[in-house]
N, C-alpha and C positions, 0 to 999 in steps of 0.2 A: 904678451900679444893680444892686440885688441881682441876681442867681438863685439859681433854690432848686435846691437839690445835687441829683444821682440815682447811683446806684451799681446797678448793674444785669449780671445775673451772664446770661452769654450757651453754654450748660450747651451746643451745639451736636448733636453725636447718640452723644454718651452717657446713660445712666443704664438700669438694667431701670426697670417700674416704680416695683417696693418700694426699689429706689435711690432715684430720684427723691420718690416722695413722703415716704422720711424723709425727704431733704437739704431739701423746702421745710418740712415739719416744726421741723425743725434750725434753720435760719434764720427762721422770721416770731419761737419762740420767744426764737432769740438778740439779734432785735431789737428785741421789746419791742414796746408801745403809742403810742412817742413819738421816733423815730429823731430822728437828726436833720437825714437827709436823706433825701429820697424812695429805698429801694429796690424791686428790679420783678428776677423770676425769668425767665427769656426757656424752658423744657424745649425737647424736641422733640415735635412734634403728639400726636403718640402718647398724652402726657403729656398733655396741658394741664387736660382734665377733670378728673383725679386731683388733678391737683398745687394746681387750683383751688379744690377743695374742701378739701384738706389747709389753705390758704391765709384761708380763706374767714373774717371777721371777725382777720382781722392786719394790720397794718402795712403788711405785702407787697402788690405790685401785682404781677400775672401778663401775659409777654409772650407772643410768638411770634418764630418767629426768620424768619420772612419772609411774604410775601402774595398773592395773585393781584391783577391788578388788576383785576377785572371785578365783576362780585356774583355771576351766576350764571349757568351754560349750560352747554355743554359740553368743558368742559377738565380733562378729564381728569388726575385725579395733584395739581389743585391745590385750595385754599383761601381764600374771601374773605373781604373784613373780616368780612363779617355772621356769619361761620362762627363767626371768634376771636369779636368784642363777645359771641355767646352763649355762648363755652363761658366769660365770665367775661375776656376779655383787656384792659389798659386799653393795652399798647403794645406795640409792633410792631416788630421789627430792621428794615431795608431797604438793602438795601443794599451787602451785609458783602461783603468782600475775597473770604471766597468762592467767594461768589455772582460777584461783577464776573469775577475770575481763573482760577476752579477751570470755570467756570459758565455761564460768557460773556453773564454781565449788561450790554445797556447801560445805557446811559445816561440812552436812550427810556426805555425797561423802567422804569430804577427812577421817572422822573419817575411815569410812568401809575400806579405802585404805589403813591408818595409819594399824590402826588391823593385814590386813591381809599381810602385810608387815613385820610385828614383826612374825605377828602368823611363816609365811615359815623360816623369819632368819636372815631379811636383815634388815640390818641400813638405819633408817628414818633420811632426811633431811625436817625437817617440815618449811613450812615456813609462816610466818605471818605476817602484814604490815597494817597500815593505807593507805586510796588513801589520795591526795593533800583537797579533799574537805571535809573530816574527819579530818579529825590534822587541816587545819579551822575552822571549828563550834565543836572544842575541844574535840572532839569525841574516843580521840587516846586509853585512857585508859577502857573508856567500847568495841570498839573492837579488843584491846589488852585479857581481858579478856571473852571475845565469843569467839573469837579462841583458845584461850585458854582450855578455859572448854571446846569446842565443837568438838574440832580435837585430844582429849587426852581417855579423856570418858572415863574412862571401861578399862584404860590399867594396870597389872600386876607392882608391884615395880621392877620384871625382864624386864620386856618390856618395864621398860624406860631408862631399859638401853644400847640401840638399838635405843635411841630417839637424833636427834640434833635439837634444834629450830636457823632455818636460819630469824631472824631482817630483811625483808622488806621494807621502807617505801617506799609506791609505788611509789611517788611523786617524786625518784629520780634512777631508774632504766632506764640505758639509756636516758637520759635525760641531762646528764651529771653534775647535782646536785647531792651534796651528804651529807648526812646530817654531823653537825660538829661530832666531835667528844661525846662532852659536851652533845649532844644531842642521840646519838646516846645510849651516858650511861644510861640516863635517862631511854631511852627506855628500852634497854636490866636490868636493875635494876628494873620497875616495871612488865614485863613479871618474869622474879626470884621472886620478889615476891608475885607474883600473883599462880605459881608455888607450891610456899612454906605454901602458905595458902588453895589452896586445893589438893596438892598432900606432906605436907611434908618438913623439911629444905634436909633433906636426897636428894630426891630427887631432892630439887630447885639446892641446893648447886653442884648438881653433874654431874646436863648438862646442855651439850655448847651451852653457846648460840654465832650462825654467823650473822655477818653484813653482809647483803648481796644484799644494794644500791650501785651499781657504782663504786665497788673498784678500785682500781688504784694504781702502785709504790706509786704514788707521796702523795694517803689521808692511804693510809695503816698502815704505822707507829705507826701515833695521834690515829687512830681508835683501834689497837690494843693493844696500852699499855691503857687503860684505861680497871677495874680489872672485867667489864663483857664484855669483849667482848671477845671471846676464839675463836678468828679467822674468815676465808667470806667464803661465796659463790659472787665464782666472777662470773658474768658475759663477758660484750666484752675485756677484757683484758685477760681474758684465754684464748683470738685464738692466743695470740700469747706467745711464749715461753718465750723468753727476760722478757716481763711484769708479768706472771706469774708466774715465778718463781721468779722475785723480790720479787712479793706479800708473796711466800712461805717466801723467810728466811728473812723479816720482822719482822715473826713472828719466826723461830726459832734462 
């Protein structure tokens, strides 16, 4: 089954307002009207509205880096799915390793966020992956099984159509280390197989799985050539328009 590919840039806690709008404008101009894959950028919360203005009319979608699981209420500092939609977002990243391992998000919290986001109409980029310690102890498959099951439990078939998975080996994020194309394919194939056993072959074969561990213009071609790698969630390289566009062109 042919899956639509996606390259999304996660800017994390970087850029000033002027840097964000300039970067978004350069990406939009470089992508053009008909890119060969879906493209999104995910700036920090304060820059969502100005970046949305800069992307208006372009082929580049806007995404947020996180979301809260309630539509409104006394949740100081949080941002609801409806707020993201009104700001112009199409995508939201949920369960990034930095939220799991630095900020202590649980599998249950991530599941609630996934449900809230897809029920509101957002497309979720759901992150999962193993730490170096888990990999060294041979726990990769156990980690994937837990994360796939816990994060996606309770979704309807229709809601699965608004989910993209991003496999991010935690040991490769921000370290300059990248999983080999073979390691990435092995992980993606296992995740897809687990999706099939839990939710059916139709969902497993249609759900895109991105690679999200220090993707660069030099590593992108080898990674994206693998049959179960459907694009990338790009970190540091997404902060430079030329590098990000080079990765996009590798997919398209």
